[in-house]
PQR file with spaces between the fields and no chain letter, atoms N, CA, C, O and H, PARSE charges and radii, in Angstrom:
ATOM       1  N    MET     1      35.773   -3.575   12.518 -0.4000 1.5000
ATOM       2  CA   MET     1      36.365   -4.901   12.605 -0.0000 2.0000
ATOM       3  C    MET     1      37.019   -5.061   13.972  0.5500 1.7000
ATOM       4  O    MET     1      37.847   -4.237   14.361 -0.5500 1.4000
ATOM       5  N    SER     2      36.667   -6.085   14.687 -0.4000 1.5000
ATOM       6  CA   SER     2      37.243   -6.302   16.008 -0.0000 2.0000
ATOM       7  C    SER     2      38.406   -7.285   15.925  0.5500 1.7000
ATOM       8  O    SER     2      38.429   -8.190   15.091 -0.5500 1.4000
ATOM       9  H    SER     2      35.994   -6.754   14.371  0.4000 1.0000
ATOM      10  N    LYS     3      39.346   -7.079   16.798 -0.4000 1.5000
ATOM      11  CA   LYS     3      40.511   -7.962   16.868 -0.0000 2.0000
ATOM      12  C    LYS     3      40.405   -8.815   18.116  0.5500 1.7000
ATOM      13  O    LYS     3      39.684   -8.476   19.055 -0.5500 1.4000
ATOM      14  H    LYS     3      39.327   -6.344   17.476  0.4000 1.0000
ATOM      15  N    LYS     4      41.123   -9.917   18.121 -0.4000 1.5000
ATOM      16  CA   LYS     4      41.101  -10.822   19.259 -0.0000 2.0000
ATOM      17  C    LYS     4      42.384  -10.684   20.055  0.5500 1.7000
ATOM      18  O    LYS     4      43.468  -10.505   19.501 -0.5500 1.4000
ATOM      19  H    LYS     4      41.709  -10.192   17.359  0.4000 1.0000
ATOM      20  N    ILE     5      42.235  -10.772   21.373 -0.4000 1.5000
ATOM      21  CA   ILE     5      43.369  -10.731   22.289 -0.0000 2.0000
ATOM      22  C    ILE     5      43.262  -11.945   23.203  0.5500 1.7000
ATOM      23  O    ILE     5      42.184  -12.262   23.705 -0.5500 1.4000
ATOM      24  H    ILE     5      41.354  -10.918   21.824  0.4000 1.0000
ATOM      25  N    THR     6      44.365  -12.607   23.411 -0.4000 1.5000
ATOM      26  CA   THR     6      44.399  -13.755   24.306 -0.0000 2.0000
ATOM      27  C    THR     6      45.245  -13.405   25.529  0.5500 1.7000
ATOM      28  O    THR     6      46.370  -12.924   25.394 -0.5500 1.4000
ATOM      29  H    THR     6      45.241  -12.349   23.004  0.4000 1.0000
ATOM      30  N    ILE     7      44.696  -13.650   26.728 -0.4000 1.5000
ATOM      31  CA   ILE     7      45.445  -13.400   27.954 -0.0000 2.0000
ATOM      32  C    ILE     7      45.412  -14.641   28.827  0.5500 1.7000
ATOM      33  O    ILE     7      44.499  -15.461   28.732 -0.5500 1.4000
ATOM      34  H    ILE     7      43.782  -14.041   26.837  0.4000 1.0000
ATOM      35  N    SER     8      46.410  -14.765   29.669 -0.4000 1.5000
ATOM      36  CA   SER     8      46.475  -15.882   30.609 -0.0000 2.0000
ATOM      37  C    SER     8      46.210  -15.366   32.011  0.5500 1.7000
ATOM      38  O    SER     8      46.840  -14.407   32.457 -0.5500 1.4000
ATOM      39  H    SER     8      47.152  -14.099   29.746  0.4000 1.0000
ATOM      40  N    LEU     9      45.278  -16.004   32.702 -0.4000 1.5000
ATOM      41  CA   LEU     9      44.927  -15.611   34.066 -0.0000 2.0000
ATOM      42  C    LEU     9      45.005  -16.825   34.975  0.5500 1.7000
ATOM      43  O    LEU     9      44.756  -17.952   34.545 -0.5500 1.4000
ATOM      44  H    LEU     9      44.767  -16.783   32.339  0.4000 1.0000
ATOM      45  N    SER    10      45.348  -16.592   36.219 -0.4000 1.5000
ATOM      46  CA   SER    10      45.376  -17.677   37.195 -0.0000 2.0000
ATOM      47  C    SER    10      43.945  -18.054   37.569  0.5500 1.7000
ATOM      48  O    SER    10      43.006  -17.305   37.301 -0.5500 1.4000
ATOM      49  H    SER    10      45.550  -15.677   36.568  0.4000 1.0000
ATOM      50  N    ASP    11      43.791  -19.206   38.181 -0.4000 1.5000
ATOM      51  CA   ASP    11      42.466  -19.661   38.615 -0.0000 2.0000
ATOM      52  C    ASP    11      41.849  -18.674   39.602  0.5500 1.7000
ATOM      53  O    ASP    11      40.644  -18.425   39.574 -0.5500 1.4000
ATOM      54  H    ASP    11      44.554  -19.815   38.399  0.4000 1.0000
ATOM      55  N    GLU    12      42.682  -18.120   40.467 -0.4000 1.5000
ATOM      56  CA   GLU    12      42.202  -17.169   41.466 -0.0000 2.0000
ATOM      57  C    GLU    12      41.684  -15.892   40.799  0.5500 1.7000
ATOM      58  O    GLU    12      40.656  -15.350   41.204 -0.5500 1.4000
ATOM      59  H    GLU    12      43.661  -18.323   40.490  0.4000 1.0000
ATOM      60  N    GLU    13      42.387  -15.422   39.791 -0.4000 1.5000
ATOM      61  CA   GLU    13      41.958  -14.217   39.069 -0.0000 2.0000
ATOM      62  C    GLU    13      40.651  -14.461   38.327  0.5500 1.7000
ATOM      63  O    GLU    13      39.785  -13.588   38.287 -0.5500 1.4000
ATOM      64  H    GLU    13      43.222  -15.862   39.461  0.4000 1.0000
ATOM      65  N    ILE    14      40.507  -15.636   37.745 -0.4000 1.5000
ATOM      66  CA   ILE    14      39.271  -15.977   37.037 -0.0000 2.0000
ATOM      67  C    ILE    14      38.100  -16.053   38.006  0.5500 1.7000
ATOM      68  O    ILE    14      37.008  -15.573   37.703 -0.5500 1.4000
ATOM      69  H    ILE    14      41.210  -16.346   37.778  0.4000 1.0000
ATOM      70  N    LYS    15      38.323  -16.655   39.172 -0.4000 1.5000
ATOM      71  CA   LYS    15      37.259  -16.739   40.176 -0.0000 2.0000
ATOM      72  C    LYS    15      36.823  -15.351   40.618  0.5500 1.7000
ATOM      73  O    LYS    15      35.631  -15.094   40.786 -0.5500 1.4000
ATOM      74  H    LYS    15      39.210  -17.046   39.418  0.4000 1.0000
ATOM      75  N    THR    16      37.796  -14.449   40.808 -0.4000 1.5000
ATOM      76  CA   THR    16      37.482  -13.076   41.207 -0.0000 2.0000
ATOM      77  C    THR    16      36.668  -12.377   40.128  0.5500 1.7000
ATOM      78  O    THR    16      35.688  -11.696   40.429 -0.5500 1.4000
ATOM      79  H    THR    16      38.765  -14.658   40.671  0.4000 1.0000
ATOM      80  N    LEU    17      37.072  -12.543   38.874 -0.4000 1.5000
ATOM      81  CA   LEU    17      36.336  -11.930   37.762 -0.0000 2.0000
ATOM      82  C    LEU    17      34.931  -12.522   37.628  0.5500 1.7000
ATOM      83  O    LEU    17      33.975  -11.794   37.359 -0.5500 1.4000
ATOM      84  H    LEU    17      37.869  -13.096   38.629  0.4000 1.0000
ATOM      85  N    GLU    18      34.804  -13.825   37.812 -0.4000 1.5000
ATOM      86  CA   GLU    18      33.491  -14.462   37.737 -0.0000 2.0000
ATOM      87  C    GLU    18      32.569  -13.951   38.837  0.5500 1.7000
ATOM      88  O    GLU    18      31.381  -13.725   38.608 -0.5500 1.4000
ATOM      89  H    GLU    18      35.580  -14.417   38.030  0.4000 1.0000
ATOM      90  N    LYS    19      33.125  -13.771   40.035 -0.4000 1.5000
ATOM      91  CA   LYS    19      32.340  -13.252   41.155 -0.0000 2.0000
ATOM      92  C    LYS    19      31.879  -11.827   40.865  0.5500 1.7000
ATOM      93  O    LYS    19      30.731  -11.468   41.128 -0.5500 1.4000
ATOM      94  H    LYS    19      34.090  -13.954   40.221  0.4000 1.0000
ATOM      95  N    ARG    20      32.792  -11.021   40.320 -0.4000 1.5000
ATOM      96  CA   ARG    20      32.465   -9.637   39.962 -0.0000 2.0000
ATOM      97  C    ARG    20      31.416   -9.599   38.852  0.5500 1.7000
ATOM      98  O    ARG    20      30.505   -8.771   38.886 -0.5500 1.4000
ATOM      99  H    ARG    20      33.724  -11.313   40.106  0.4000 1.0000
ATOM     100  N    ALA    21      31.542  -10.491   37.868 -0.4000 1.5000
ATOM     101  CA   ALA    21      30.586  -10.554   36.766 -0.0000 2.0000
ATOM     102  C    ALA    21      29.203  -10.948   37.277  0.5500 1.7000
ATOM     103  O    ALA    21      28.194  -10.378   36.862 -0.5500 1.4000
ATOM     104  H    ALA    21      32.282  -11.163   37.840  0.4000 1.0000
ATOM     105  N    LYS    22      29.165  -11.919   38.173 -0.4000 1.5000
ATOM     106  CA   LYS    22      27.883  -12.358   38.727 -0.0000 2.0000
ATOM     107  C    LYS    22      27.220  -11.214   39.489  0.5500 1.7000
ATOM     108  O    LYS    22      26.009  -11.018   39.392 -0.5500 1.4000
ATOM     109  H    LYS    22      29.985  -12.382   38.510  0.4000 1.0000
ATOM     110  N    LYS    23      28.014  -10.462   40.246 -0.4000 1.5000
ATOM     111  CA   LYS    23      27.499   -9.322   41.006 -0.0000 2.0000
ATOM     112  C    LYS    23      26.926   -8.261   40.064  0.5500 1.7000
ATOM     113  O    LYS    23      25.932   -7.611   40.391 -0.5500 1.4000
ATOM     114  H    LYS    23      28.998  -10.621   40.325  0.4000 1.0000
ATOM     115  N    ASN    24      27.555   -8.085   38.890 -0.4000 1.5000
ATOM     116  CA   ASN    24      27.109   -7.086   37.918 -0.0000 2.0000
ATOM     117  C    ASN    24      26.132   -7.646   36.884  0.5500 1.7000
ATOM     118  O    ASN    24      25.781   -6.964   35.921 -0.5500 1.4000
ATOM     119  H    ASN    24      28.362   -8.612   38.625  0.4000 1.0000
ATOM     120  N    LEU    25      25.697   -8.885   37.088 -0.4000 1.5000
ATOM     121  CA   LEU    25      24.754   -9.555   36.188 -0.0000 2.0000
ATOM     122  C    LEU    25      25.287   -9.626   34.756  0.5500 1.7000
ATOM     123  O    LEU    25      24.566   -9.338   33.800 -0.5500 1.4000
ATOM     124  H    LEU    25      25.982   -9.439   37.870  0.4000 1.0000
ATOM     125  N    MET    26      26.538  -10.005   34.625 -0.4000 1.5000
ATOM     126  CA   MET    26      27.191  -10.141   33.328 -0.0000 2.0000
ATOM     127  C    MET    26      27.841  -11.511   33.221  0.5500 1.7000
ATOM     128  O    MET    26      28.033  -12.213   34.214 -0.5500 1.4000
ATOM     129  H    MET    26      27.124  -10.239   35.401  0.4000 1.0000
ATOM     130  N    SER    27      28.171  -11.867   31.997 -0.4000 1.5000
ATOM     131  CA   SER    27      28.975  -13.069   31.805 -0.0000 2.0000
ATOM     132  C    SER    27      30.436  -12.682   32.033  0.5500 1.7000
ATOM     133  O    SER    27      30.765  -11.499   32.113 -0.5500 1.4000
ATOM     134  H    SER    27      28.015  -11.297   31.191  0.4000 1.0000
ATOM     135  N    LEU    28      31.296  -13.669   32.136 -0.4000 1.5000
ATOM     136  CA   LEU    28      32.721  -13.409   32.327 -0.0000 2.0000
ATOM     137  C    LEU    28      33.276  -12.592   31.164  0.5500 1.7000
ATOM     138  O    LEU    28      34.035  -11.646   31.374 -0.5500 1.4000
ATOM     139  H    LEU    28      31.029  -14.631   32.071  0.4000 1.0000
ATOM     140  N    LYS    29      32.899  -12.956   29.941 -0.4000 1.5000
ATOM     141  CA   LYS    29      33.366  -12.242   28.749 -0.0000 2.0000
ATOM     142  C    LYS    29      32.904  -10.788   28.774  0.5500 1.7000
ATOM     143  O    LYS    29      33.688   -9.880   28.497 -0.5500 1.4000
ATOM     144  H    LYS    29      32.283  -13.725   29.770  0.4000 1.0000
ATOM     145  N    GLU    30      31.636  -10.568   29.105 -0.4000 1.5000
ATOM     146  CA   GLU    30      31.109   -9.203   29.167 -0.0000 2.0000
ATOM     147  C    GLU    30      31.825   -8.374   30.223  0.5500 1.7000
ATOM     148  O    GLU    30      32.097   -7.192   30.015 -0.5500 1.4000
ATOM     149  H    GLU    30      30.999  -11.305   29.330  0.4000 1.0000
ATOM     150  N    GLN    31      32.130   -9.001   31.362 -0.4000 1.5000
ATOM     151  CA   GLN    31      32.811   -8.291   32.438 -0.0000 2.0000
ATOM     152  C    GLN    31      34.208   -7.852   32.011  0.5500 1.7000
ATOM     153  O    GLN    31      34.606   -6.714   32.260 -0.5500 1.4000
ATOM     154  H    GLN    31      31.909   -9.961   31.531  0.4000 1.0000
ATOM     155  N    VAL    32      34.942   -8.739   31.379 -0.4000 1.5000
ATOM     156  CA   VAL    32      36.293   -8.408   30.917 -0.0000 2.0000
ATOM     157  C    VAL    32      36.223   -7.298   29.867  0.5500 1.7000
ATOM     158  O    VAL    32      37.017   -6.358   29.901 -0.5500 1.4000
ATOM     159  H    VAL    32      34.619   -9.664   31.177  0.4000 1.0000
ATOM     160  N    GLU    33      35.283   -7.405   28.944 -0.4000 1.5000
ATOM     161  CA   GLU    33      35.117   -6.359   27.930 -0.0000 2.0000
ATOM     162  C    GLU    33      34.782   -5.024   28.574  0.5500 1.7000
ATOM     163  O    GLU    33      35.288   -3.987   28.143 -0.5500 1.4000
ATOM     164  H    GLU    33      34.638   -8.169   28.916  0.4000 1.0000
ATOM     165  N    ASP    34      33.940   -5.031   29.598 -0.4000 1.5000
ATOM     166  CA   ASP    34      33.557   -3.801   30.289 -0.0000 2.0000
ATOM     167  C    ASP    34      34.762   -3.173   30.991  0.5500 1.7000
ATOM     168  O    ASP    34      34.934   -1.955   30.945 -0.5500 1.4000
ATOM     169  H    ASP    34      33.529   -5.872   29.948  0.4000 1.0000
ATOM     170  N    ILE    35      35.581   -3.976   31.630 -0.4000 1.5000
ATOM     171  CA   ILE    35      36.777   -3.478   32.314 -0.0000 2.0000
ATOM     172  C    ILE    35      37.721   -2.821   31.313  0.5500 1.7000
ATOM     173  O    ILE    35      38.242   -1.734   31.563 -0.5500 1.4000
ATOM     174  H    ILE    35      35.441   -4.965   31.668  0.4000 1.0000
ATOM     175  N    ILE    36      37.936   -3.480   30.191 -0.4000 1.5000
ATOM     176  CA   ILE    36      38.840   -2.941   29.169 -0.0000 2.0000
ATOM     177  C    ILE    36      38.255   -1.674   28.554  0.5500 1.7000
ATOM     178  O    ILE    36      38.976   -0.700   28.340 -0.5500 1.4000
ATOM     179  H    ILE    36      37.513   -4.363   29.988  0.4000 1.0000
ATOM     180  N    ARG    37      36.952   -1.679   28.269 -0.4000 1.5000
ATOM     181  CA   ARG    37      36.303   -0.503   27.685 -0.0000 2.0000
ATOM     182  C    ARG    37      36.417    0.697   28.616  0.5500 1.7000
ATOM     183  O    ARG    37      36.732    1.798   28.164 -0.5500 1.4000
ATOM     184  H    ARG    37      36.366   -2.470   28.443  0.4000 1.0000
ATOM     185  N    ARG    38      36.162    0.500   29.919 -0.4000 1.5000
ATOM     186  CA   ARG    38      36.273    1.596   30.884 -0.0000 2.0000
ATOM     187  C    ARG    38      37.710    2.110   30.982  0.5500 1.7000
ATOM     188  O    ARG    38      37.939    3.311   31.121 -0.5500 1.4000
ATOM     189  H    ARG    38      35.906   -0.394   30.285  0.4000 1.0000
ATOM     190  N    SER    39      38.654    1.210   30.909 -0.4000 1.5000
ATOM     191  CA   SER    39      40.062    1.602   30.963 -0.0000 2.0000
ATOM     192  C    SER    39      40.429    2.472   29.769  0.5500 1.7000
ATOM     193  O    SER    39      41.130    3.473   29.916 -0.5500 1.4000
ATOM     194  H    SER    39      38.468    0.234   30.796  0.4000 1.0000
ATOM     195  N    VAL    40      39.956    2.089   28.589 -0.4000 1.5000
ATOM     196  CA   VAL    40      40.235    2.866   27.375 -0.0000 2.0000
ATOM     197  C    VAL    40      39.598    4.249   27.471  0.5500 1.7000
ATOM     198  O    VAL    40      40.221    5.246   27.105 -0.5500 1.4000
ATOM     199  H    VAL    40      39.387    1.275   28.469  0.4000 1.0000
ATOM     200  N    ILE    41      38.368    4.314   27.959 -0.4000 1.5000
ATOM     201  CA   ILE    41      37.681    5.598   28.097 -0.0000 2.0000
ATOM     202  C    ILE    41      38.434    6.500   29.069  0.5500 1.7000
ATOM     203  O    ILE    41      38.612    7.687   28.795 -0.5500 1.4000
ATOM     204  H    ILE    41      37.862    3.504   28.256  0.4000 1.0000
ATOM     205  N    ASN    42      38.878    5.954   30.198 -0.4000 1.5000
ATOM     206  CA   ASN    42      39.614    6.753   31.178 -0.0000 2.0000
ATOM     207  C    ASN    42      40.951    7.216   30.627  0.5500 1.7000
ATOM     208  O    ASN    42      41.403    8.312   30.958 -0.5500 1.4000
ATOM     209  H    ASN    42      38.734    4.990   30.420  0.4000 1.0000
ATOM     210  N    THR    43      41.587    6.416   29.804 -0.4000 1.5000
ATOM     211  CA   THR    43      42.861    6.790   29.213 -0.0000 2.0000
ATOM     212  C    THR    43      42.676    7.933   28.223  0.5500 1.7000
ATOM     213  O    THR    43      43.525    8.820   28.135 -0.5500 1.4000
ATOM     214  H    THR    43      41.220    5.526   29.536  0.4000 1.0000
ATOM     215  N    LYS    44      41.587    7.918   27.485 -0.4000 1.5000
ATOM     216  CA   LYS    44      41.314    8.978   26.513 -0.0000 2.0000
ATOM     217  C    LYS    44      41.108   10.327   27.182  0.5500 1.7000
ATOM     218  O    LYS    44      41.411   11.362   26.589 -0.5500 1.4000
ATOM     219  H    LYS    44      40.897    7.198   27.556  0.4000 1.0000
ATOM     220  N    LYS    45      40.599   10.329   28.406 -0.4000 1.5000
ATOM     221  CA   LYS    45      40.326   11.575   29.115 -0.0000 2.0000
ATOM     222  C    LYS    45      41.617   12.272   29.541  0.5500 1.7000
ATOM     223  O    LYS    45      41.597   13.474   29.806 -0.5500 1.4000
ATOM     224  H    LYS    45      40.353    9.487   28.887  0.4000 1.0000
ATOM     225  N    GLY    46      42.707   11.576   29.611 -0.4000 1.5000
ATOM     226  CA   GLY    46      43.975   12.167   30.022 -0.0000 2.0000
ATOM     227  C    GLY    46      44.589   11.372   31.146  0.5500 1.7000
ATOM     228  O    GLY    46      44.163   10.256   31.442 -0.5500 1.4000
ATOM     229  H    GLY    46      42.724   10.599   29.395  0.4000 1.0000
ATOM     230  N    THR    47      45.580   11.947   31.762 -0.4000 1.5000
ATOM     231  CA   THR    47      46.270   11.245   32.845 -0.0000 2.0000
ATOM     232  C    THR    47      45.390   11.172   34.072  0.5500 1.7000
ATOM     233  O    THR    47      44.451   11.955   34.213 -0.5500 1.4000
ATOM     234  H    THR    47      45.926   12.854   31.522  0.4000 1.0000
ATOM     235  N    SER    48      45.680   10.253   34.948 -0.4000 1.5000
ATOM     236  CA   SER    48      44.880   10.085   36.144 -0.0000 2.0000
ATOM     237  C    SER    48      45.226   11.128   37.206  0.5500 1.7000
ATOM     238  O    SER    48      44.478   11.311   38.166 -0.5500 1.4000
ATOM     239  H    SER    48      46.442    9.616   34.834  0.4000 1.0000
ATOM     240  N    TYR    49      46.345   11.803   37.037 -0.4000 1.5000
ATOM     241  CA   TYR    49      46.745   12.820   37.995 -0.0000 2.0000
ATOM     242  C    TYR    49      46.287   14.190   37.518  0.5500 1.7000
ATOM     243  O    TYR    49      46.383   14.516   36.335 -0.5500 1.4000
ATOM     244  H    TYR    49      46.953   11.654   36.258  0.4000 1.0000
ATOM     245  N    SER    50      45.799   14.968   38.437 -0.4000 1.5000
ATOM     246  CA   SER    50      45.382   16.314   38.063 -0.0000 2.0000
ATOM     247  C    SER    50      46.613   17.198   37.895  0.5500 1.7000
ATOM     248  O    SER    50      47.629   17.010   38.564 -0.5500 1.4000
ATOM     249  H    SER    50      45.722   14.704   39.398  0.4000 1.0000
ATOM     250  N    ARG    51      46.504   18.135   37.016 -0.4000 1.5000
ATOM     251  CA   ARG    51      47.606   19.050   36.723 -0.0000 2.0000
ATOM     252  C    ARG    51      47.414   20.384   37.441  0.5500 1.7000
ATOM     253  O    ARG    51      47.968   21.399   37.017 -0.5500 1.4000
ATOM     254  H    ARG    51      45.679   18.288   36.472  0.4000 1.0000
ATOM     255  N    VAL    52      46.638   20.393   38.519 -0.4000 1.5000
ATOM     256  CA   VAL    52      46.367   21.618   39.241 -0.0000 2.0000
ATOM     257  C    VAL    52      47.593   21.999   40.068  0.5500 1.7000
ATOM     258  O    VAL    52      48.164   21.168   40.775 -0.5500 1.4000
ATOM     259  H    VAL    52      46.188   19.569   38.864  0.4000 1.0000
ATOM     260  N    LYS    53      47.981   23.252   39.968 -0.4000 1.5000
ATOM     261  CA   LYS    53      49.099   23.745   40.761 -0.0000 2.0000
ATOM     262  C    LYS    53      48.529   24.340   42.042  0.5500 1.7000
ATOM     263  O    LYS    53      47.736   25.280   41.986 -0.5500 1.4000
ATOM     264  H    LYS    53      47.517   23.927   39.394  0.4000 1.0000
ATOM     265  N    PRO    54      48.919   23.809   43.190 -0.5600 1.5000
ATOM     266  CA   PRO    54      48.373   24.350   44.445  0.2800 2.0000
ATOM     267  C    PRO    54      48.917   25.750   44.716  0.5500 1.7000
ATOM     268  O    PRO    54      50.093   26.033   44.487 -0.5500 1.4000
ATOM     269  N    ASP    55      48.032   26.619   45.210 -0.4000 1.5000
ATOM     270  CA   ASP    55      48.425   27.989   45.538 -0.0000 2.0000
ATOM     271  C    ASP    55      49.238   28.037   46.829  0.5500 1.7000
ATOM     272  O    ASP    55      50.135   28.867   46.979 -0.5500 1.4000
ATOM     273  H    ASP    55      47.077   26.389   45.396  0.4000 1.0000
ATOM     274  N    ASP    56      48.921   27.153   47.743 -0.4000 1.5000
ATOM     275  CA   ASP    56      49.563   27.167   49.047 -0.0000 2.0000
ATOM     276  C    ASP    56      50.835   26.323   49.018  0.5500 1.7000
ATOM     277  O    ASP    56      50.793   25.159   48.620 -0.5500 1.4000
ATOM     278  H    ASP    56      48.193   26.479   47.621  0.4000 1.0000
ATOM     279  N    ARG    57      51.943   26.884   49.428 -0.4000 1.5000
ATOM     280  CA   ARG    57      53.238   26.184   49.427 -0.0000 2.0000
ATOM     281  C    ARG    57      53.192   24.948   50.332  0.5500 1.7000
ATOM     282  O    ARG    57      53.790   23.926   49.996 -0.5500 1.4000
ATOM     283  H    ARG    57      51.978   27.829   49.751  0.4000 1.0000
ATOM     284  N    LEU    58      52.495   25.022   51.471 -0.4000 1.5000
ATOM     285  CA   LEU    58      52.416   23.880   52.385 -0.0000 2.0000
ATOM     286  C    LEU    58      51.687   22.697   51.751  0.5500 1.7000
ATOM     287  O    LEU    58      52.033   21.542   51.998 -0.5500 1.4000
ATOM     288  H    LEU    58      52.009   25.852   51.743  0.4000 1.0000
ATOM     289  N    VAL    59      50.691   22.990   50.944 -0.4000 1.5000
ATOM     290  CA   VAL    59      49.960   21.915   50.275 -0.0000 2.0000
ATOM     291  C    VAL    59      50.905   21.155   49.361  0.5500 1.7000
ATOM     292  O    VAL    59      50.880   19.924   49.335 -0.5500 1.4000
ATOM     293  H    VAL    59      50.410   23.928   50.744  0.4000 1.0000
ATOM     294  N    SER    60      51.734   21.864   48.615 -0.4000 1.5000
ATOM     295  CA   SER    60      52.659   21.195   47.705 -0.0000 2.0000
ATOM     296  C    SER    60      53.743   20.440   48.461  0.5500 1.7000
ATOM     297  O    SER    60      54.199   19.396   47.995 -0.5500 1.4000
ATOM     298  H    SER    60      51.754   22.864   48.636  0.4000 1.0000
ATOM     299  N    ILE    61      54.162   20.942   49.609 -0.4000 1.5000
ATOM     300  CA   ILE    61      55.210   20.271   50.387 -0.0000 2.0000
ATOM     301  C    ILE    61      54.698   18.967   50.976  0.5500 1.7000
ATOM     302  O    ILE    61      55.388   17.949   50.926 -0.5500 1.4000
ATOM     303  H    ILE    61      53.792   21.790   49.987  0.4000 1.0000
ATOM     304  N    PHE    62      53.491   18.989   51.534 -0.4000 1.5000
ATOM     305  CA   PHE    62      52.967   17.817   52.234 -0.0000 2.0000
ATOM     306  C    PHE    62      52.022   16.966   51.392  0.5500 1.7000
ATOM     307  O    PHE    62      51.390   16.044   51.907 -0.5500 1.4000
ATOM     308  H    PHE    62      52.930   19.816   51.575  0.4000 1.0000
ATOM     309  N    SER    63      51.926   17.267   50.118 -0.4000 1.5000
ATOM     310  CA   SER    63      51.068   16.503   49.231 -0.0000 2.0000
ATOM     311  C    SER    63      51.608   15.087   49.071  0.5500 1.7000
ATOM     312  O    SER    63      52.822   14.884   49.076 -0.5500 1.4000
ATOM     313  H    SER    63      52.439   18.017   49.700  0.4000 1.0000
ATOM     314  N    ARG    64      50.730   14.121   48.930 -0.4000 1.5000
ATOM     315  CA   ARG    64      51.147   12.737   48.717 -0.0000 2.0000
ATOM     316  C    ARG    64      51.603   12.506   47.287  0.5500 1.7000
ATOM     317  O    ARG    64      52.323   11.547   47.009 -0.5500 1.4000
ATOM     318  H    ARG    64      49.744   14.286   48.926  0.4000 1.0000
ATOM     319  N    GLU    65      51.192   13.370   46.392 -0.4000 1.5000
ATOM     320  CA   GLU    65      51.593   13.220   44.995 -0.0000 2.0000
ATOM     321  C    GLU    65      53.074   13.544   44.861  0.5500 1.7000
ATOM     322  O    GLU    65      53.608   14.392   45.577 -0.5500 1.4000
ATOM     323  H    GLU    65      50.608   14.149   46.619  0.4000 1.0000
ATOM     324  N    MET    66      53.726   12.853   43.932 -0.4000 1.5000
ATOM     325  CA   MET    66      55.165   13.010   43.772 -0.0000 2.0000
ATOM     326  C    MET    66      55.528   14.052   42.722  0.5500 1.7000
ATOM     327  O    MET    66      56.707   14.221   42.411 -0.5500 1.4000
ATOM     328  H    MET    66      53.292   12.165   43.351  0.4000 1.0000
ATOM     329  N    ARG    67      54.555   14.745   42.176 -0.4000 1.5000
ATOM     330  CA   ARG    67      54.858   15.702   41.116 -0.0000 2.0000
ATOM     331  C    ARG    67      55.737   16.831   41.654  0.5500 1.7000
ATOM     332  O    ARG    67      55.397   17.495   42.633 -0.5500 1.4000
ATOM     333  H    ARG    67      53.597   14.609   42.429  0.4000 1.0000
ATOM     334  N    GLY    68      56.848   17.025   41.003 -0.4000 1.5000
ATOM     335  CA   GLY    68      57.707   18.142   41.317 -0.0000 2.0000
ATOM     336  C    GLY    68      58.629   17.967   42.514  0.5500 1.7000
ATOM     337  O    GLY    68      59.651   18.647   42.609 -0.5500 1.4000
ATOM     338  H    GLY    68      57.124   16.486   40.207  0.4000 1.0000
ATOM     339  N    ARG    69      58.287   17.073   43.424 -0.4000 1.5000
ATOM     340  CA   ARG    69      59.149   16.884   44.591 -0.0000 2.0000
ATOM     341  C    ARG    69      60.284   15.948   44.217  0.5500 1.7000
ATOM     342  O    ARG    69      60.082   14.953   43.520 -0.5500 1.4000
ATOM     343  H    ARG    69      57.457   16.521   43.347  0.4000 1.0000
ATOM     344  N    LYS    70      61.449   16.267   44.675 -0.4000 1.5000
ATOM     345  CA   LYS    70      62.606   15.422   44.400 -0.0000 2.0000
ATOM     346  C    LYS    70      63.074   14.782   45.696  0.5500 1.7000
ATOM     347  O    LYS    70      63.038   15.415   46.751 -0.5500 1.4000
ATOM     348  H    LYS    70      61.613   17.075   45.241  0.4000 1.0000
ATOM     349  N    LYS    71      63.508   13.546   45.627 -0.4000 1.5000
ATOM     350  CA   LYS    71      64.014   12.842   46.790 -0.0000 2.0000
ATOM     351  C    LYS    71      65.388   13.381   47.144  0.5500 1.7000
ATOM     352  O    LYS    71      66.197   13.693   46.271 -0.5500 1.4000
ATOM     353  H    LYS    71      63.538   13.031   44.771  0.4000 1.0000
ATOM     354  N    ARG    72      65.634   13.482   48.434 -0.4000 1.5000
ATOM     355  CA   ARG    72      66.936   13.940   48.894 -0.0000 2.0000
ATOM     356  C    ARG    72      67.949   12.806   48.827  0.5500 1.7000
ATOM     357  O    ARG    72      67.629   11.660   49.141 -0.5500 1.4000
ATOM     358  H    ARG    72      64.977   13.228   49.144  0.4000 1.0000
ATOM     359  N    ASN    73      69.132   13.118   48.429 -0.4000 1.5000
ATOM     360  CA   ASN    73      70.213   12.142   48.449 -0.0000 2.0000
ATOM     361  C    ASN    73      70.883   12.174   49.813  0.5500 1.7000
ATOM     362  O    ASN    73      71.165   13.248   50.345 -0.5500 1.4000
ATOM     363  H    ASN    73      69.392   14.050   48.174  0.4000 1.0000
ATOM     364  N    LYS    74      71.133   11.023   50.371 -0.4000 1.5000
ATOM     365  CA   LYS    74      71.748   10.955   51.701 -0.0000 2.0000
ATOM     366  C    LYS    74      73.245   10.811   51.598  0.5500 1.7000
ATOM     367  O    LYS    74      73.929   10.737   52.618 -0.5500 1.4000
ATOM     368  H    LYS    74      70.904   10.151   49.939  0.4000 1.0000
């Protein structure tokens, strides 16, 4: 059984989605469903950040990821 969801989008957002749908040979509804379906699949796989612990201390210091690093108080 499927449920219905209603969302509000600006005209600009709808135009962007329509352009993307046309590029992918889909209708607007199909495109939105595809975006949501892909999002759900990616969420099921786990977090978007890898949980790999770097062996090299310099990698962890200069990494762009914020895991484990704390901001200094001034």
